[in-house]
C-alpha positions in Angstrom: -46.8 -47.3 -23.0 -44.5 -44.6 -21.8 -41.7 -43.4 -24.4 -38.5 -42.4 -22.0 -37.0 -38.8 -23.1 -33.1 -38.0 -23.1 -33.4 -34.8 -22.1 -30.1 -32.5 -23.4 -29.0 -29.7 -20.8 -29.1 -26.5 -22.6 -25.4 -25.3 -22.8 -24.3 -22.8 -21.2 -23.9 -19.4 -23.7 -20.3 -18.8 -24.0 -19.8 -15.4 -22.2 -21.5 -17.2 -19.5 -19.2 -19.5 -18.9 -16.4 -17.7 -16.8 -17.4 -16.2 -13.3 -15.1 -13.5 -13.3 -14.2 -12.4 -9.0 -15.1 -8.6 -9.3 -18.3 -9.9 -10.7 -19.7 -11.5 -8.0 -17.3 -9.6 -5.1 -16.9 -6.0 -6.4 -14.3 -5.4 -3.5 -11.9 -7.4 -5.1 -12.0 -5.8 -8.5 -8.4 -4.5 -7.2 -6.8 -7.5 -7.6 -7.7 -7.4 -12.0 -5.8 -4.5 -11.4 -2.6 -5.3 -9.6 -2.2 -8.8 -11.4 -2.6 -6.7 -15.0 0.2 -4.2 -14.2 2.0 -7.5 -12.9 1.9 -9.0 -16.4 2.9 -5.7 -18.0 6.0 -4.8 -16.1 7.0 -8.5 -16.0 8.0 -8.2 -19.9 10.0 -5.4 -18.8 11.4 -6.7 -16.5 12.1 -10.1 -18.4 13.5 -7.6 -21.1 16.2 -5.6 -18.4 17.3 -9.2 -18.0 16.1 -9.8 -15.0 14.9 -12.9 -15.9 14.1 -14.5 -12.6 12.7 -11.5 -11.2 10.5 -11.7 -14.0 9.4 -15.0 -13.4 8.5 -14.4 -9.9 6.4 -12.0 -10.8 5.0 -14.4 -14.0 3.7 -16.6 -11.4 2.8 -14.6 -8.6 -0.7 -14.7 -7.0 -1.7 -16.8 -10.2 -4.5 -18.6 -8.5 -6.9 -17.1 -4.9 -8.9 -19.1 -3.0 -11.6 -17.6 -1.4 -13.7 -18.8 1.4 -17.4 -18.2 0.9 -19.2 -16.8 3.7 -23.2 -15.5 3.8 -24.9 -12.8 6.6 -27.6 -15.5 8.2 -30.0 -12.6 8.7 -30.0 -11.0 4.9 -27.8 -14.2 3.0 -25.7 -11.7 1.1 -22.4 -13.9 0.5 -19.1 -12.3 0.8 -15.7 -13.7 -0.2 -12.6 -13.6 2.2 -8.6 -14.3 0.6 -7.9 -17.5 2.3 -4.3 -18.3 -0.2 -1.8 -17.8 -3.0 1.2 -18.0 -3.3 2.9 -14.6 -4.2 6.7 -13.8 -5.1 7.0 -11.5 -2.4 9.5 -9.6 -4.6 10.1 -5.8 -3.6 8.4 -4.2 -7.1 6.0 -6.6 -7.9 2.8 -4.9 -8.7 0.4 -7.2 -6.6 2.8 -7.6 -3.1 3.4 -4.3 -3.3 -0.1 -3.2 -2.6 -0.6 -6.0 -0.1 2.1 -4.5 1.8 0.9 -1.7 1.7 -2.1 -2.8 3.0 -0.4 -4.8 5.8 1.3 -1.5 6.7 -1.2 0.1 7.2 -3.0 -2.5 9.3 -0.3 -3.0 11.3 -0.9 0.8 12.1 -4.0 1.4 13.0 -3.6 -2.1 15.1 -1.3 0.3 17.5 -3.5 3.2 16.9 -5.7 2.7 19.9 -2.2 2.1 22.9 -0.9 5.1 21.4 -4.3 7.3 21.6 -4.5 5.9 25.4 -0.8 7.3 26.2 -1.5 10.4 24.2 -4.8 11.2 24.7 -5.2 14.4 23.0 -2.0 13.3 19.9 -2.9 15.0 16.8 -1.8 14.7 13.7 0.6 16.4 10.7 1.6 15.6 7.0 4.6 16.4 5.9 6.4 16.0 2.5 10.1 16.9 1.6 11.7 17.1 -1.5 15.1 17.2 -3.3 15.8 18.3 -6.8 15.2 15.6 -9.1 18.6 13.4 -9.9 20.4 11.1 -12.5 18.7 7.5 -12.1 22.1 6.5 -11.7 22.2 8.6 -9.0 19.2 7.9 -6.6 20.9 5.8 -3.8 23.6 8.4 -3.4 20.8 10.9 -3.6 18.3 9.1 -1.0 21.3 8.6 0.9 22.4 11.8 1.5 18.5 12.1 2.3 18.6 9.9 5.1 21.5 11.8 6.5 20.0 15.0 6.4 17.2 13.3 8.2 19.3 13.0 11.1 20.2 16.4 11.2 16.0 17.7 11.2 15.4 15.2 14.1 18.4 17.1 16.3 16.2 19.9 15.3 14.3 22.5 17.3 11.8 22.3 15.2 11.1 19.0 15.3 11.3 18.3 19.3 8.0 18.7 19.5 7.2 15.9 17.7 6.5 12.7 19.8 5.6 9.7 16.9 6.7 9.5 13.4 6.2 7.4 10.3 8.5 8.2 7.4 8.7 6.6 4.1 10.3 7.2 0.3 8.3 7.8 -2.6 10.5 8.0 -6.3 8.5 9.2 -9.1 10.2 9.3 -12.5 10.2 12.4 -14.2 9.1 12.9 -17.8 13.2 14.2 -19.0 14.1 10.4 -17.3 15.0 11.6 -13.9 14.3 10.1 -10.7 12.6 12.4 -8.1 13.2 10.5 -4.3 10.6 12.4 -1.5 9.9 12.1 2.1 6.1 11.4 3.2 6.6 11.7 6.9 3.1 11.0 9.5 3.6 13.5 12.7 2.2 12.8 16.0 2.9 16.6 18.4 0.9 17.5 21.1 -1.8 19.6 21.2 0.7 22.4 22.4 2.3 22.5 18.9 -0.7 24.5 17.7 0.6 28.0 19.2 4.0 29.1 19.1 5.7 26.4 18.1 3.4 25.4 14.9 6.4 25.8 12.4 5.0 26.8 8.4 5.7 25.2 5.1 8.1 28.7 4.8 9.5 28.2 8.0 10.4 23.6 7.0 11.9 24.8 3.6 14.6 26.8 5.3 15.4 24.0 7.5 15.6 21.0 5.4 17.1 23.0 2.5 20.3 23.6 6.1 19.5 20.0 6.3 20.1 18.5 3.5 23.0 21.6 2.8 22.0 22.2 -0.3 22.5 25.5 -2.3 18.5 25.8 -3.8 15.4 25.6 -1.6 13.5 22.5 -2.1 9.5 21.8 -2.3 8.5 21.1 1.2 4.5 20.7 2.0 2.9 20.6 5.5 -1.1 19.7 6.1 -2.8 19.7 9.5 -5.0 16.0 9.7 -8.1 17.0 10.3 -10.3 15.0 12.0 -14.3 15.5 11.4 -16.6 15.0 14.1 -19.2 12.4 14.2 -21.4 10.9 15.9 -21.1 8.0 18.5 -24.2 5.6 17.3 -23.8 3.6 21.0 -23.5 7.0 23.5 -25.4 9.6 20.7 -22.3 11.7 21.4 -19.6 13.8 19.0 -16.6 12.3 18.7 -13.3 12.5 16.2 -13.8 10.2 13.4 -10.7 8.6 12.1 -10.9 8.6 8.5 -8.7 12.0 8.3 -6.2 9.8 10.1 -6.8 6.8 8.2 -6.3 8.6 4.5 -3.1 10.1 5.6 -1.3 7.0 6.8 -2.5 5.1 3.5 -0.9 8.1 1.6 2.5 7.5 3.4 2.5 4.0 3.7 1.4 3.5 -0.5 4.0 1.7 -2.9 7.3 3.6 -2.9 7.4 3.8 -6.5 4.3 3.6 -9.0 4.2 0.5 -11.1 3.7 2.5 -14.3 6.9 4.6 -13.7 9.0 2.4 -13.6 7.5 0.7 -17.1 7.5 4.0 -18.8 11.5 4.0 -18.5 12.1 1.2 -20.0 13.8 -1.9 -19.4 17.2 0.5 -19.1 15.6 2.6 -16.5 14.0 -0.4 -15.0 17.3 -1.9 -14.5 19.5 1.3 -12.6 16.8 1.6 -10.3 16.5 -2.0 -9.3 20.1 -1.9 -8.8 20.4 1.8 -7.3 17.5 0.9 -4.3 18.7 -2.3 -3.7 18.8 -2.9 0.2 17.5 0.4 0.7 15.5 0.7 3.3 11.9 2.5 2.7 9.9 3.0 5.3 10.7 3.9 9.2 9.7 4.7 11.9 10.2 7.0 15.4 9.7 8.3 18.9 6.6 6.8 20.3 5.8 4.8 16.9 9.4 3.3 16.8 9.2 -0.1 15.2 5.9 -0.6 15.0 6.6 -1.5 11.1 10.1 -4.2 12.0 10.1 -7.3 11.0 11.4 -10.2 13.0 11.5 -12.9 10.3 10.9 -13.3 6.0 7.5 -12.3 4.8 5.3 -15.2 4.8 2.2 -15.4 2.5 0.2 -15.2 5.3 1.6 -12.0 5.8 0.1 -10.7 2.7 -2.8 -13.0 2.3 -4.4 -11.2 5.8 -4.1 -7.8 5.7 -7.3 -7.0 7.7 -9.2 -8.8 10.0 -10.2 -12.1 8.8 -12.7 -13.8 11.1 -16.0 -14.4 10.0 -18.6 -12.4 12.0 -20.4 -14.4 14.5 -23.5 -13.5 12.0 -21.7 -15.4 8.7 -22.3 -18.7 7.9 -19.5 -20.5 6.2 -20.4 -21.6 2.5 -17.0 -23.8 1.4 -13.7 -22.4 -0.5 -14.1 -21.6 -4.1 -10.5 -20.9 -6.3 -10.2 -18.1 -9.1 -7.3 -18.4 -11.8 -5.8 -15.8 -13.1 -7.0 -15.4 -16.9 -4.4 -13.5 -18.8 -6.5 -13.0 -22.2 -9.1 -11.4 -20.3 -7.1 -9.7 -17.7 -9.5 -11.1 -15.3 -10.2 -13.5 -12.3 -12.6 -16.3 -13.3 -13.7 -19.8 -13.0 -15.2 -21.9 -15.7 -18.4 -22.9 -15.2 -19.4 -26.8 -16.4 -21.3 -26.3 -19.4 
């Protein structure tokens, strides 16, 4: 006579009941950092009296939907974001991060056409600053900088520039002041590096004159130097795009570090939000004119698909998986069945 024993399943230990996104996909660990930062910022935004913005940030990217893909040769599993709800608030840390990635992808998508038209183009990184100002004077200071830029564009020193990208970054001084400055990526012809080359000292002088101020502003100019790498297909040495990609990432990063906004406290945050309302922080000109121009409002898809998202022919789709933001753990995870 046989006895039938009901086997009791071994429960999953408490520390294994949650599968964390950053454990299964290390490349997606940045989601944890930015969403945790959004929680910190939400509290200050709320304290500053912007309850609607705070609520939007609270609800931003609470659930992430990924498609699991397996490389057919190695079986290695990768995750590709396919859906989430973004808040699209200008200062949200999550949305700012995704926007900077998207802008970098837009620039890189235009690059082949630019290189075809200007095959010998070289690139410079230019930083232009002004003296720190009270946060209550931030709007006026940025508008003064914009007027100075228009004067700069007419100067002989700027004439060789074939295309440019300019972004505004604002950092917070330890004394609570605001420090707006420009990060610029300039495309120039090879001939620029002869007699036409403008050294840092000259940029200081020209920018001072364009600003119409009685002090020498800090400026910095650097050549983007591409490394030579071997092309695997041809065996020839070609210029790597790594240095240019890094320079573009620097220019297209967030306009304001979230930590600066949080450190300023609710009063500084409130003043900052009002001062920059409606101001444009990213623009381009010359051969790069209009590449970031939006013809319709930003959508979730714009911030989801920030890079090439088509599966490789060597990848198999394994279905979708959802990870939820776990506020206490400060990580995205999904509960496993016990």
